[in-house]
C-alpha positions in Angstrom: -12.8 7.7 25.0 -12.7 4.5 23.0 -16.0 2.5 23.0 -15.3 -1.1 23.8 -17.7 -3.7 22.3 -17.4 -7.4 21.6 -16.8 -8.4 18.0 -20.4 -9.6 17.7 -21.9 -6.4 19.2 -19.6 -4.3 17.1 -20.7 -6.1 13.9 -24.3 -5.5 14.9 -23.6 -1.9 15.3 -21.8 -1.7 11.9 -24.9 -3.3 10.2 -27.3 -0.8 11.8 -25.1 2.2 11.1 -24.4 0.9 7.6 -28.1 0.5 6.9 -29.0 4.0 8.2 -26.1 5.7 6.4 -27.0 3.9 3.2 -30.6 5.2 3.4 -29.2 8.7 4.1 -26.9 8.4 1.0 -29.9 7.4 -1.2 -31.8 10.4 0.1 -29.0 12.5 -1.4 -29.1 10.5 -4.7 -25.8 8.8 -3.9 -25.1 5.0 -4.1 -25.9 3.3 -0.8 -22.4 1.8 -0.6 -21.1 5.4 0.0 -23.1 5.3 3.1 -21.8 1.9 4.1 -18.2 3.2 3.7 -19.1 6.3 5.8 -20.5 4.1 8.5 -17.2 2.1 8.6 -15.1 5.2 8.7 -17.3 6.6 11.6 -16.9 3.4 13.6 -13.3 2.7 12.5 -9.9 3.7 13.6 -10.3 7.3 12.5 -13.7 7.6 14.3 -15.1 5.8 17.4 -12.5 2.9 17.0 -14.9 0.3 18.3 -12.9 -2.6 16.8 -9.4 -3.5 18.0 -6.8 -4.8 15.5 -7.4 -8.4 17.0 -11.1 -8.1 16.4 -10.6 -7.0 12.8 -8.4 -10.0 12.2 -11.1 -12.3 13.8 -13.7 -10.8 11.4 -11.4 -10.8 8.3 -13.3 -13.8 6.9 -16.4 -11.7 6.3 -15.0 -9.4 3.5 -13.3 -12.5 2.0 -16.7 -14.3 2.0 -18.4 -11.2 0.6 -15.8 -10.8 -2.2 -16.0 -14.5 -3.0 -19.8 -14.2 -3.5 -19.4 -11.1 -5.6 -16.8 -12.8 -7.8 -19.2 -15.8 -8.1 -22.0 -13.4 -9.2 -19.7 -11.8 -11.8 -18.8 -15.2 -13.2 -22.4 -16.3 -13.3 -23.0 -13.4 -15.7 -20.5 -14.6 -18.2 -22.6 -16.8 -20.3 -21.0 -17.9 -23.5 -23.9 -16.7 -25.6 -23.5 -13.2 -24.1 -19.8 -13.2 -24.8 -20.4 -14.2 -28.4 -22.9 -11.4 -28.9 -20.3 -8.8 -27.6 -17.7 -10.3 -29.9 -13.9 -10.2 -29.8 -14.1 -6.4 -29.4 -14.5 -6.8 -25.6 -11.0 -8.3 -25.5 -9.6 -5.2 -27.2 -11.4 -3.0 -24.7 -9.8 -4.9 -21.8 -6.4 -4.7 -23.3 -6.8 -1.0 -24.2 -8.0 0.3 -20.9 -5.5 -1.7 -18.9 -2.4 -0.9 -20.9 -3.4 2.7 -21.4 -3.7 3.1 -17.6 -0.3 1.4 -17.3 1.5 3.5 -19.9 0.0 6.9 -18.8 0.8 6.4 -15.1 4.3 5.1 -15.8 5.0 8.0 -18.2 3.5 10.7 -15.9 5.3 9.4 -12.7 8.6 9.0 -14.6 8.4 12.5 -16.0 7.9 13.9 -12.5 10.4 11.7 -10.5 12.8 10.3 -13.1 12.7 7.0 -11.1 11.9 4.2 -13.5 11.4 1.3 -11.0 8.9 3.5 -9.0 7.1 4.6 -12.2 6.9 1.0 -13.6 5.4 -0.4 -10.3 2.9 2.4 -9.9 1.9 2.0 -13.5 1.5 -1.7 -13.1 -0.9 -1.2 -10.2 -3.1 1.2 -12.3 -5.0 -1.4 -14.4 -6.4 -3.2 -11.3 -10.2 -2.5 -10.9 -12.2 -3.2 -7.7 -15.1 -5.3 -9.0 -17.2 -4.9 -5.8 -17.9 -1.2 -6.3 -19.1 -1.6 -9.9 -21.2 -4.8 -9.2 -22.8 -3.1 -6.1 -24.0 -0.3 -8.3 -25.4 -2.7 -10.9 -27.1 -4.7 -8.3 -28.5 -1.8 -6.3 -30.1 -0.1 -9.4 -30.8 -3.4 -11.3 -28.9 -2.1 -14.3 -29.6 -3.9 -17.6 -28.1 -3.2 -21.0 -25.0 -3.4 -23.3 -22.9 -1.3 -20.9 -23.9 -3.4 -17.9 -22.9 -6.6 -19.7 -19.6 -5.1 -20.9 -18.8 -4.0 -17.3 -19.4 -7.5 -15.9 -17.0 -9.0 -18.5 -14.3 -6.3 -18.1 -14.2 -6.4 -14.3 -14.0 -10.1 -14.5 -10.8 -10.2 -16.6 -9.3 -6.9 -15.4 -7.5 -8.2 -12.3 -6.1 -11.3 -14.1 -4.5 -9.1 -16.7 -3.4 -6.6 -14.0 -1.6 -9.5 -12.1 0.3 -10.4 -15.3 1.3 -6.8 -16.0 2.3 -6.4 -12.4 4.4 -9.6 -12.5 6.4 -8.3 -15.5 6.9 -4.8 -14.0 8.0 -6.2 -10.7 10.5 -8.6 -12.3 12.0 -5.7 -14.4 12.1 -3.3 -11.4 13.8 -5.9 -9.2 16.3 -6.6 -11.8 17.2 -2.9 -12.2 17.3 -2.3 -8.5 19.4 -5.4 -7.9 21.9 -4.3 -10.5 22.2 -0.8 -8.9 22.7 -2.4 -5.5 25.4 -4.7 -6.9 23.3 -7.8 -6.3 23.0 -10.8 -8.7 20.6 -9.9 -11.5 17.3 -11.7 -11.2 15.8 -13.7 -14.1 12.9 -11.8 -15.5 11.4 -14.9 -17.0 11.6 -16.8 -13.6 9.9 -13.8 -11.9 7.2 -13.6 -14.6 6.3 -17.2 -14.1 5.0 -16.5 -10.6 1.9 -14.5 -11.7 1.2 -16.9 -14.6 1.4 -19.8 -12.2 -1.0 -18.0 -9.8 -3.6 -17.5 -12.5 -3.2 -21.0 -13.9 -3.6 -22.7 -10.6 -6.5 -20.4 -9.6 -8.3 -21.4 -12.8 -7.6 -25.0 -12.2 -8.9 -24.9 -8.6 -12.0 -22.9 -9.7 -12.6 -25.5 -12.5 -12.4 -28.4 -10.0 -14.7 -26.9 -7.4 -17.0 -25.4 -10.1 -17.6 -28.8 -11.8 -18.4 -30.4 -8.4 -20.6 -27.5 -7.4 -22.5 -27.6 -10.6 -23.2 -31.3 -10.1 -24.1 -30.9 -6.5 -26.4 -27.9 -7.0 -28.5 -30.0 -9.4 -29.1 -32.5 -6.6 -30.4 -29.9 -4.1 -34.0 -29.1 -3.5 -35.3 -25.8 -2.2 -33.6 -22.4 -1.9 -32.1 -22.9 1.5 -30.3 -26.0 0.4 -28.9 -24.2 -2.6 -27.7 -21.4 -0.4 -25.9 -23.9 1.9 -24.1 -25.5 -1.1 -23.3 -22.1 -2.6 -21.7 -20.9 0.7 -19.8 -24.1 1.0 -18.3 -23.6 -2.5 -17.3 -19.9 -1.8 -15.9 -20.5 1.7 -14.0 -23.6 0.6 -12.7 -21.9 -2.5 -11.6 -18.7 -0.7 -10.0 -20.7 2.1 -7.9 -22.9 -0.2 -7.0 -19.9 -2.4 -5.8 -17.8 0.5 -3.9 -20.8 2.0 -1.9 -21.3 -1.1 -1.6 -17.7 -2.2 -3.9 -17.9 -5.2 -6.5 -15.4 -6.4 -9.9 -15.9 -4.6 -11.5 -13.6 -7.2 -10.4 -15.7 -10.1 -11.2 -19.0 -8.4 -14.8 -17.9 -7.5 -15.4 -16.3 -10.9 -14.4 -19.6 -12.5 -16.9 -21.4 -10.3 -19.7 -19.0 -11.3 -18.7 -19.2 -15.0 -18.8 -23.0 -15.1 -22.1 -23.0 -13.1 -23.9 -20.6 -15.5 -22.6 -22.5 -18.6 -23.2 -26.1 -17.4 -26.4 -26.0 -15.5 -30.0 -25.8 -16.8 -31.6 -22.4 -17.0 -34.2 -23.2 -14.3 -31.5 -24.1 -11.8 -29.5 -21.0 -12.6 -32.5 -18.8 -12.0 -33.4 -20.4 -8.7 -29.7 -20.2 -7.5 -29.3 -16.6 -8.5 -32.6 -15.7 -6.7 -31.2 -17.2 -3.5 -27.9 -15.3 -3.7 -29.7 -12.1 -4.5 -31.5 -12.4 -1.2 -28.3 -12.1 0.8 -26.2 -9.8 -1.4 -27.7 -6.7 0.3 -26.4 -7.9 3.6 -23.0 -8.9 2.2 -22.6 -5.5 0.5 -23.3 -3.7 3.9 -20.7 -5.9 5.6 -18.1 -5.7 2.8 -18.1 -1.9 2.4 -18.7 -1.3 6.1 -15.6 -3.3 7.0 -13.7 -1.7 4.1 -14.6 1.7 5.8 -13.2 0.4 9.1 -9.8 0.2 7.5 -9.9 3.5 5.7 -8.0 6.4 7.2 -9.1 9.7 5.7 -6.2 11.4 7.6 -3.9 10.0 4.8 -5.5 12.2 2.2 -3.6 15.4 3.1 -0.4 13.3 2.6 -1.2 12.3 -1.0 1.4 14.6 -2.4 2.0 15.4 -6.0 2.7 11.8 -6.9 -0.7 10.7 -5.5 -2.5 13.4 -7.5 -0.6 12.5 -10.7 -1.5 8.9 -10.1 -5.2 9.6 -9.8 -5.3 11.9 -12.9 -3.2 9.6 -15.1 -5.0 6.4 -14.1 -8.4 8.0 -14.6 -7.3 9.4 -18.0 -5.9 5.9 -19.0 -9.1 4.1 -18.1 -11.3 6.7 -19.9 -9.2 7.0 -23.0 -8.4 3.3 -23.2 -12.0 2.2 -22.8 -13.2 4.7 -25.4 -10.6 3.6 -27.9 -11.3 -0.1 -27.3 -15.0 0.4 -27.5 -14.7 1.7 -31.0 -14.1 -1.9 -32.1 -17.5 -3.0 -30.7 -21.0 -2.3 -31.7 -21.5 0.2 -28.9 -23.3 3.4 -29.3 -21.4 6.7 -29.1 -22.9 7.3 -25.7 -21.8 3.9 -24.4 -18.3 4.5 -25.7 -18.1 7.9 -23.9 -19.2 6.5 -20.5 -17.7 3.0 -20.4 -14.5 4.1 -18.7 -16.4 5.7 -15.9 -17.5 2.3 -14.7 -13.9 1.2 -14.3 -12.5 3.7 -11.9 -12.9 1.9 -8.6 -9.7 0.5 -7.0 -9.0 -1.0 -3.6 -8.3 -4.5 -2.4 -6.3 -6.0 -5.3 -4.2 -2.9 -5.8 -3.4 -2.6 -2.0 -2.6 -6.3 -1.9 -0.1 -6.0 -4.8 1.3 -2.8 -3.1 1.9 -4.8 0.0 3.7 -7.5 -2.1 5.9 -4.8 -3.5 7.0 -3.7 0.0 7.9 -7.4 0.8 9.8 -8.0 -2.4 11.8 -4.8 -2.3 12.6 -5.1 1.4 15.3 -7.7 0.4 17.1 -5.2 -1.9 19.4 -2.6 -0.2 18.2 0.9 -0.9 14.8 -0.1 -2.4 12.8 -0.2 0.9 11.8 3.4 0.6 10.3 2.8 -2.9 8.1 0.0 -1.5 6.8 2.2 1.3 6.2 5.1 -1.0 4.1 2.9 -3.4 2.1 1.5 -0.5 1.3 5.0 0.9 0.3 6.3 -2.5 -2.0 3.3 -3.3 -3.6 3.3 0.1 -4.4 7.0 -0.1 -5.6 7.0 -3.7 -7.8 4.0 -3.0 -9.8 6.1 -0.6 -10.4 8.6 -3.4 -11.3 5.8 -6.0 -13.5 4.0 -3.5 -15.6 7.2 -3.3 -15.6 8.5 -6.9 -15.6 5.1 -8.6 -19.2 4.0 -7.6 -20.5 7.5 -8.2 -19.0 7.6 -11.6 -20.3 4.1 -12.4 -23.9 5.2 -11.5 -23.6 8.3 -13.6 -22.4 6.2 -16.6 -25.2 3.7 -16.3 -27.8 6.5 -15.9 -26.4 8.3 -19.1 -26.6 5.2 -21.2 -30.1 4.3 -20.0 -29.1 1.0 -18.3 -30.6 2.3 -15.0 -33.7 4.5 -14.5 -33.6 6.7 -11.5 -37.0 7.4 -9.8 
């Protein structure tokens, strides 16, 4: 029997279950967010199914708000002084781990299937990293150190680079599929312009809102006023970004970046203290609602392609991060474990996979490729949402950035 609750009551139950499951996860030395995800799965469509599809749509602003705040928090860690200390080597790390994941997944899938468009598109989805999982671990265990700083920077730029790689792969794949379907060949340059335009407009929007936010936050008084201004900026930015198909993550990170590099140190400390007070609540809601959408019954349908994707993507992230980190002043231990902090994957990859299904639906004979990609990414995201945070915690423990009691 399906338990019928109102959206408000259901949200309250999700919070309670998320909190209890989070405490249970901690008791087993696991990150609390694993418990939050488990609570969502328990109450979601594969469990008690307390939320209808309509109710989930009504509450869709909650994960958007949470992700916007997480993105702002990431941006606020990107102080120019810290970036200068890490040096240009961090750029090499970002390029190495992203392109290594792209090339390994593409090569592995092509070797197995012989389907180049399918291989390119799955490879293009591999670089995307879910920032929420990594940031949640850093926040939960109050991690500090070189690896922590590097992870903040890498997850900040990962998705932007992933969108560019994806835009190129999608343009090439559509051109090949259109030619095989006797359709007019698409202009690769014209298609590549779309992701570049998305990133450029996202940066412009974030800059405009960030400048005004940085001015306004200086004029506010106590903590509750700063929280009001902060939530205005995030809600407004996310709403505009979603309305015009921009990247809410890039927009909110830009706001946080400008804020931390424009405002005085005392204002930055007070504002961060305010947002830290609500991040625990936002993490429970974000990962709890992510769990509501997860369907563990998809795991048996992963198939060999899904397994190859998981192995090749993980290898690409680990090898690429290690190779890139050799250009930085990281210790050998940090080089070994950097890639483990970059395994999480969820929202951005699933969103891009949905875009693939839409784009390929217009090409005769290509619809099945889009559906295959969506099923693989949806199923593998369940795996990466579980192992990603656990791996990140392990990496930060091994490098000494967090101390476990």
